[in-house]
C-alpha positions as CSV (number, residue, x, y, z in Angstrom):
1,X,-25.8,38.2,2.0
2,X,-26.7,35.6,-0.8
3,X,-24.4,37.5,-3.3
4,X,-21.5,37.4,-0.9
5,X,-22.0,33.7,-0.3
6,X,-22.2,33.1,-4.1
7,X,-18.8,34.7,-4.5
8,X,-17.4,32.5,-1.7
9,X,-18.8,29.4,-3.3
10,X,-17.4,30.5,-6.8
11,X,-14.0,31.0,-5.3
12,X,-14.0,27.7,-3.5
13,X,-15.0,26.0,-6.7
14,X,-12.2,27.7,-8.6
15,X,-9.7,26.4,-5.9
16,X,-11.1,22.8,-6.2
17,X,-10.7,23.0,-10.1
18,X,-7.1,24.1,-9.6
19,X,-6.5,21.2,-7.1
20,X,-8.0,18.7,-9.6
21,X,-5.6,19.8,-12.3
22,X,-2.7,18.9,-10.0
23,X,-3.9,15.4,-9.4
24,X,-1.5,12.7,-10.9
25,X,-2.2,9.2,-12.1
26,X,-4.9,7.5,-10.0
27,X,-6.7,4.3,-9.5
28,X,-9.4,3.2,-7.0
29,X,-9.2,0.5,-4.7
30,X,-7.6,-1.1,-1.5
31,X,-4.1,-2.5,-1.6
32,X,-3.6,-5.3,0.8
33,X,-0.8,-7.7,1.6
34,X,-2.0,-11.4,1.4
35,X,-0.3,-14.6,2.3
36,X,-0.6,-18.1,0.6
37,X,-0.1,-19.5,4.2
38,X,-1.9,-17.1,6.6
39,X,-1.0,-18.9,9.7
40,X,2.7,-18.7,9.1
41,X,2.6,-15.6,7.0
42,X,4.6,-17.2,4.2
43,X,4.2,-16.6,0.5
44,X,3.4,-12.9,0.7
45,X,1.8,-11.1,-2.3
46,X,0.0,-7.8,-2.9
47,X,-3.4,-7.4,-4.4
48,X,-5.7,-4.4,-5.2
49,X,-9.5,-4.8,-5.0
50,X,-11.9,-2.3,-6.4
51,X,-15.3,-1.9,-7.8
52,X,-15.8,-0.2,-11.1
53,X,-19.1,-0.1,-13.2
54,X,-20.7,-2.4,-10.6
55,X,-18.1,-5.1,-11.2
56,X,-15.8,-6.1,-8.3
57,X,-12.2,-6.7,-9.5
58,X,-9.0,-7.9,-7.9
59,X,-5.5,-7.5,-9.5
60,X,-2.2,-8.6,-8.3
61,X,0.5,-6.1,-7.8
62,X,4.2,-6.8,-8.0
63,X,6.3,-5.8,-5.1
64,X,8.1,-3.2,-7.0
65,X,4.9,-1.4,-7.9
66,X,3.4,-1.2,-4.3
67,X,4.6,2.3,-3.7
68,X,3.4,3.5,-7.1
69,X,0.0,1.9,-6.5
70,X,-0.3,3.4,-3.0
71,X,0.3,6.8,-4.4
72,X,-2.3,6.2,-7.3
73,X,-4.8,5.1,-4.5
74,X,-4.0,8.3,-2.6
75,X,-4.6,10.5,-5.6
76,X,-7.9,8.8,-6.4
77,X,-9.1,9.5,-2.7
78,X,-8.1,13.2,-3.2
79,X,-10.0,13.3,-6.5
80,X,-13.2,11.8,-4.9
81,X,-13.0,14.1,-1.9
82,X,-12.6,17.2,-4.2
83,X,-15.4,16.2,-6.5
84,X,-17.8,15.6,-3.5
85,X,-16.9,19.0,-2.3
86,X,-17.5,20.6,-5.8
87,X,-20.9,18.9,-6.0
88,X,-22.0,20.1,-2.6
89,X,-20.9,23.6,-3.5
90,X,-22.7,23.4,-6.9
91,X,-26.0,22.4,-5.3
92,X,-25.7,25.2,-2.8
93,X,-24.8,27.6,-5.7
94,X,-27.8,26.5,-7.7
95,X,-30.2,26.9,-4.7
96,X,-28.8,30.4,-3.9
97,X,-29.2,31.3,-7.6
98,X,-32.9,30.4,-7.5
99,X,-33.3,32.3,-4.2
100,X,-31.7,35.4,-5.7
101,X,-33.8,35.3,-8.8
102,X,-36.9,34.8,-6.9
103,X,-36.3,37.8,-4.7
104,X,-35.7,40.1,-7.7
105,X,-38.6,42.6,-8.2
106,X,-40.8,41.7,-11.1
107,X,-41.1,44.2,-13.8
């Protein structure tokens, strides 16, 4: 049973690696529309906020780059989801490997 599960895990990891190869340009963060005058919603501008290496950052995004930035954020979220899945599978794979090794008869 463990050997079958190991094969399944390895196939899933291979699919994850393939999906990671298809990811395009990415960037972390949240893109929000802000207003200089919030009450009247005047003076709109876009900003992206993110944390990287324990530093919070905010950048302004030009209106013509909003769609591109949204796609980059979407790609980053896919990257994070896939790597989290890979790590979970890798942990399960490692535990199964130890279990299989332990159950082998000693010579």
